[in-house]
C-alpha positions, 0 to 999 in steps of 0.5 A: 513679817517676812514680806515686811523684811523683804520690802525693807531689804529692797529699800536698802538695796536701792539706797546706797547710803543705807548699804555703804558698809555692805562689804564689811557687813558681808565679811562679818556675816561670814564670821557669824556663820562660822561662829554658829557652826562652832556653837553647834559643834560644841553642842551649844546651839538650840537647833536640835535638828541641825545639831543631830544632822550627820552630814559632810562638813560642807553639808553641815555648813549649808544647814547651819547657814539656813538655821542661822538665817531662820533664827535671824528672822525671829530676832526682829520680833522682840528683844526676848526672842533675840536673847533666847538665841545663842547665835543672837546673843553672840551677834548682839554682843558684838554689835554692842561692843562696836558701840562700847556698850557690851557691859549692858548685855554682859551684866544682864547675862550675869544676872541670869546666871546668878539666879541659877546659882546652885548654893548660897555660897556660890550665890554670894561669890557670884554677887561679889563678882557682879558688883565688882565688875559692873555695879560699883563706881569705877567698875571695869564695866560699870553699868548706867544705873541710878544712885539709889539702885547702886546704893541698895545693891552695895548695902546688901552685897554682904548678904545677897538674895535671889533678887538682889540685882532685879531692879538693876537688871530691869533697868538695863533690860529697858535700856537695851530694849528702848535704845540698843535693840532698835539700832541693832535691827538697823545695823549692817550685820543684821541687815546682811543676815536678812539679805542672805535669807532673801537669796535662799 
């Protein structure tokens, strides 16, 4: 996998048309490393080894850069691996925002939170919020799902259950997996992460 990624990096370096936004990508890369540092400081990063490191500010930054790139290598394995990573979700959301489709990821994440609702009362309130924000026609972040799926959610929103959004969530996941995710892997910011790993 790593050799394949490195060959792809060589191809990008040799083809000016594929690296036309390299400066912007490197600027974005710096932003994501800083965001990754924030995640760790806030105890929101899954990398326990990095989180527990007792180092100087500069030493921590170097460790985090290495960890961020290490995670980035795994993001190309599957959409699941990308979504399992907090840093990965941060980068993917920003990529989707650049394509005006961040509602897909935000809806998927909202559904994951919904299924962890601690009580029926909390679940009902969360269901209404998800419906208003993502599902109903002309919602602020309306997702692209078929009429029957939208109708089924609307008819059951007064008494939502654990699986109320399952079909819609699967449809949105498939959309991200087959459409957004392949483009993300070819994006400037993801390629910048891989290029950085080659230089380690």
